[in-house]
N, C-alpha and C positions, 0 to 999 in steps of 0.2 A: 560460574556455568553451574546448579545444582543438575541431580539428575532425573528431570524432567523426561515424561512418558507420558503425554496426552495422550496421543492417538492409542487406538485401541491393542497392538502389536509392536510398533515399531521401535527401535531404540535412537536416542539423538543421533544422526553422522558422527563419525569416526573427528572429522576437521574441524566439527563447531564446538566440539565439546569442552573445550581447553579455550575458547573466545568467548568473550574479551577477554584479557588480560585481569588480575585484582583490581586494577587502579583504574577498569573501564577503558581503556585503546585496544583498538585491531589495526596493528601497526601501529605504524605513525596517525593514527582517526580515532573519534573516539574522546573521552578521558572526560573532566568537570570543571565547568569555566562559568562558575555560577556567582551571583552578589552571595555575601557570608550568610546575608539570613536565610538565603537556600542550603545551603549544605547539611545544616541539622537533619530539615526534611528528608531532602534526600537521602541521608543517610540512614532515615528510619523505613524509608521506603526497599533501601536495598536488603536493611538488618531484614525485614519483614517476608520480601519476594524470597529470603536466604530458606527461609523458615516452609515459607511454602509451596517451594517445587519441591520438598522432603516429605510432606505431607499425605500421603495416604489421604487423609478426609480430603484435603482441598481437590485433591488429581481426580476423585473418585467426581466428585459433588461435577467439577467442570465437565467431564466423561458423560456424567447425566445428561448436563444441560446441550454439549455438542446433541449426543442422541435424539434427547425430547423435545427441546427447544428451540435448535439451530436447526435441526435437519440431514445433521451432519451422516452418512458423507455426501458429499456432495458429487455429480456422476462426471466423468472423465466420458466423451461426445464425442465421435468418429464424424468431419463436416466430412460427409463423404461429397453431396450435390456441389460443393464449393472444389472439393478437391478436383472433382471430372471436370470442370469447368476451367481451370488452370494447367492441368495439367498429369503427372505422375505424381508429384508433389504429395502426399497423404497429410492431412489438417486434423489435427487431436484441439479438442476443448477443451481444460478443468471449468468447469459451469461452479465457477465460486458467484454466478450470477444467482444460483439458487438455492443459495446461504440464505437462510432467514436474514431480510433486510436487505436484499440482492448484493450483496459487495462482500469481499471478505473480509471488510472491519469489524466485524459482527466478532469475528474468531478474537483478535484481542480486548475488544471489548469488555463480551461477557468474561474474558479474564483477569480484566483490571478494575472492573466491577465485582468480582469476590474476592479481589485483596481487597479493595478499600472496605469491605463488609467485613475481611480476616479485622481490618486494622479500626474498625471501629467508626468510618468515616463519616460525615453526615452529607455531601455533597460532594459531587463526579464534575469537573470544571477541562474543558479542554476548547481547542481550534479547530475548524473544519473548512477544507477549499467546494470540493463538490458537494459537499454534505453531507457522503456515505458515511463518514467515521461521527457526523453530526448526530444522522439520524442512529447509529448503531447504539453511541454511547447513552440518547436519552432513551433508549430501549433499555438497556443495560440497567439503567438507572431507575426506571419504571418494574423493571425484574425486581430488582433486591430495594427498592422502597427509599430512593435515595434522590436528594434534591439534585440540579441538572443544570449547569450553563455549559453555553456553547458560545464561541467566539467565532464571527463571520463578518466577512470583509464586506461590506458592502457592493460591490460590485460580484462580488459571489453569490451573494444574498440575490439579487436580480437576477443574473444566471438561471439561478437553482432554484427560483422561487418554490417549486413541489416540496422537493424536498425541505425549506423551511418549514412551511404546513406539515411538513410530516414531524419534525421537531415538537416544535408547538403542540401537535395532538400529543405525542407520548408525556406533554409536561415540562418540557425544558422552557431556558429563558434563553432566544435567542439574541448574541447582544451585538448588533454591528462594531463593526473597525473600520473606525475613517479617518482614520490617518494614511498617509503613504497614497499606495497605487491603491489601499483598502481593499487586496486580496489574503494570499494566505499566507505569506510570512507577516503581516500584520497584525490577522487573528491571532498568529502564534505571539508575537509580539504582546499583544491584550491579555493574551489568556495566563500569561508567566508572571505581567503584573499582578493578576488580581492571584494568582496563586499566592507569592509572596505575602499579601493583603492576608490572609488564612490559611498558612499550611495547617494549622492544627483539627479543622472539622472538613476541608477540601484535602481531594487531593484529582494531581493535575495528571488526566488520562490523554498520553501523546498518540499522535495517528499518525506514528509511522515509525518503521525504525532509525528516529532521528532525532534527537534532544543531547542531554546529559546522560551520562550509569546514571543508574542500571536501565534506563528505558530502547537503548537500542536491543539493550541482549533483550529484554522483558517482552516487545513483541518480536521481535525474531522468534521466541522462542513458541507463544501463543502462535504464531501463524506458522510452523515449522508445518503442521499437520496439514497445508495442504498439500505440499509435495510428497509429502507419503504418503498419504490418500493414493495423489498422481500416480506414485511411481508404483504403488501395488495392482492400480488400478490397469495401466498400460501393460504392462506385463504380463497381465490375467485377459487382456484381450487381442495381446499380438505376439505375445511368447519373446517379446525383447523389449528391449528398453530403446528411447527414441533417440535420432539420430540427434534433435536438436532443440530445445527445451526456451522457449520465450516467454518473456514479459514486460507491461510496461514500468518507466521508473520515472519513481519523481522523487517524491523522499525517497521507495524504494518495499515499501513494506508486502506486497502482494509478490513480488519478484522474490525478494528473500525468504519468504515461506512458500516459495517453487522451489527455487533453487535448492531450497536444502532438502530436498527429498531427494537429488541427486548430486549432491557435491562430490560425495565420494566416489563417482560412477566416470567411464569413459562415456560423456554426453556433451555435447558442447551448451554450453549456457551463455543466451543474448538477452542484454539489454536492453531497452530500446526508448532511449530521452524523446522530450519534445520535441522539435527545431522550429515549431510554433511557423512565422511566417518565412521564416530566412534566418542566415548567419548573422545578420547584424546586432550590437549592442543591445538589447532590449526587448528584442525580437520575439524571440526563444527563451527553454528556461534547460536545454542542453547543458549540467551542469557537470557531467564524465568528460564531453567532449570538448567543452570550451571553458571551463573552468582551472581554478588555480588553488594550493590549498590555502584555507583560511578559515576563522572560529565564527562560528552563528550559531544565537539559544541553545548557550552553555554546551559547544562538542565542536571540534575538529576535523574538516573537512574539506573535498572538492567544496570549491566556492566561485558563484560569480560574482565577481567583485568589482568595482571602480578602480578609479589609482590612487584613493583615499583608503585602500582595504575595506570598505564598508559594501555590505549585498548594494548588487544593483538589481535597477528590474529587469522584471523577466515577463516575458507572456505564454502561452497555452492557448488553444482555445481548449481544453479540460484540463475545468478551477481544481483539479487534484492534483495537475501536474505541476502546477506554477510556483515553484519556489525555488528557490536561487541553490539552496542546498543540497544535501543528499546524504543517504544514511552513510555511516564512518564503516561497518563492515563491507557494502557496496566498495567504495574508497581500496578498501583494503585487496577486495577481489581484481578489483581492477590495476593494478599494481602489481598482482601478481600473474597477470593473465587469466587467472580463472575464468571469467567473465570477459564477454567482449561488451561493448556495451554501444551500440549507435544511432540514427535518427530517423522519425517518420515526419514528416511536416503537418499541422492541422491537416490539408489537401487530403494530404493522403486518409489521413485518422477517419475524414468528413465519409472520402469515399470507400474503408472501409466499413463504414458504421449503415451505408447505407445496402452495400455489396453481401455483407454479413444476414444482414436484413430479411434480403430480398431472395438469397438464396438457402439457406436454414432455418428462417422463421424466427432470430434468436436477435435480438436488438440488443447491440452492446452498450456498457457506460464507452464515451470517449476517450475515458483514458487505457481500458483495454482495448480501443476501437485503435491505438500505434501499435497496440501486438502484433494484433489481427494484421494490419495492414505490411505489418514487415512480414509474416508468414505472406501474403497474396505478394508482395515483390520477391521473395527467395523462388515462386513457385513461378511466376511470369517469366525473373531471370534467364531460370535453367527449368524450361515444363519436361522437356527429355529424364531429368534426374529424376532417379525414384528416392526416396527419402521420406521418411518420420518428421512432424513439426507440433510440438505440444506447445499449445498457447494456454496461458495464464489468460480466461474471461473472468476477469476478477471483479466486474461488476455489469447491474444493465443497465439499458438507455433510457428506463424512465425521465429519466431528473433532463436529460438532455434535449425531449423531441418537440419541446416547444421553444427551446433555442435554434434548434436547426433546421424546423418549420419556417422559422420568421426567415434566417436568414438564406437557407436551400430550396426552400419548396418539400416537396416528396421525394428530391435527388435524383430525377429523370436525367441526368447528364453522368449519374451514378450507373453504371450497368458495366456487367460484362459477357 
C-alpha cells in the first residue's frame, strides 16, 4: 500500500499501513484468482494505483472533489432523543447519508473515476445491489465525462426502482442480470464477464472491499476517510473515544472505512451481518457467522457455500447486503479477534428503520438499519449501562421507502 493520506490531516493507521502483502493477501484471505486474460489488466490497475497513491496532483484533486463536490466532511451526530428513550447508552451516527448521492459509496467511486481518468479509460463498469454503488459510479462517470454500464440483478431492479431511475438519468446503462437468483452475486458475475471482453477501454470499479487484488485495498483506502473524520469529530464532541464502533457488513466497504479510523485504538469494533429470515441455509447472508473458507469472484474469503464448494443462495431484505462472500480484510480481522461479527435479522432492521425515522427525523437505508438495530439492542439489553456507541449510518433510505410501505405500511407496529 502506498502512502495515501486523503483525509485533510490524518495518516493511514499503523496496523493497515502494510496490508495486504505484495501478493494481495490479508493473512489467509484475498489474493488473485482470475482467468489468464484478466491478469494483465489487473497488473495495469495495480501499477497505476501504485503511482497515483503517491501523486500530489491526484491526492489534491481528490481532496478538492471531496470538499466541493461531495460535501465532505460529513457530520457525526448525537442521536439524543433515541438514546434517551432507550436508557443510558448514548448513540452517535456518522452521517454518510449526507454524502453526495446519499451513501458512502461515492467515496471510492470518485477515487476510481479519477483513477480511470488517469489511466485514459473511456468507460466505467460495475455491479450494484441496492443501487447506491451504481448511482455513485454513474455520478462519477458523469463528472469525468465517461461512459458507464451498471449490472444489476432483476430482483434488485424491481426492489430499488428509484435508484435504477437515478442511474439512467445520470446517463448510465442499467443492464439486468438474469441468471440464478438475479441479485448481487449474479450482477458481479455479469460485470466480470463484461470486463474480460474489453479491459483496454473499460475499468471495472468494484463496489466493495472484495474482488481480486488490488480492489480490496483500493476501496479500503478510499473509504478510510469515513473513520478518520469520525474519530476526530467524536473526540471533539465528547473529549473521548467511543466505547464501541458499529457498522453493517455485506461486502464490507462502509465497515472497513469506519473501522480504519479506530483500528489502533482501545475501542470495540463490531460488524453486523444480515441474518435475514433466520439461520437456515438460503435464508440469510451472514457469511462470517455461518461461512467457511472458499473462493469467489477472484479472491479467497469466508463464503456461504454448498456441499460442492459453490456459492450458496443468500437472502437479505437489504439488497446491498445479500452477497455470499465478504471482504478478505474482514476475514483476517475476524480471525485475529480485533473485530466481533454479529447479526441482525430482517425484522430487526425494519424496526430500526422506522424507529430512527420517527425519533430523529433520519430515514436510514435498510443496510445501515442493521447497524442501528444492533445499537438499539445493546441499549435495551442493558439500559442502566452508560456507554457511547458510534454507528456508521452508511446511507439514506429513500430507495427503500416504496418497498417498506408496500410490505409494512407506515410501520405503526414499530414504536418505542
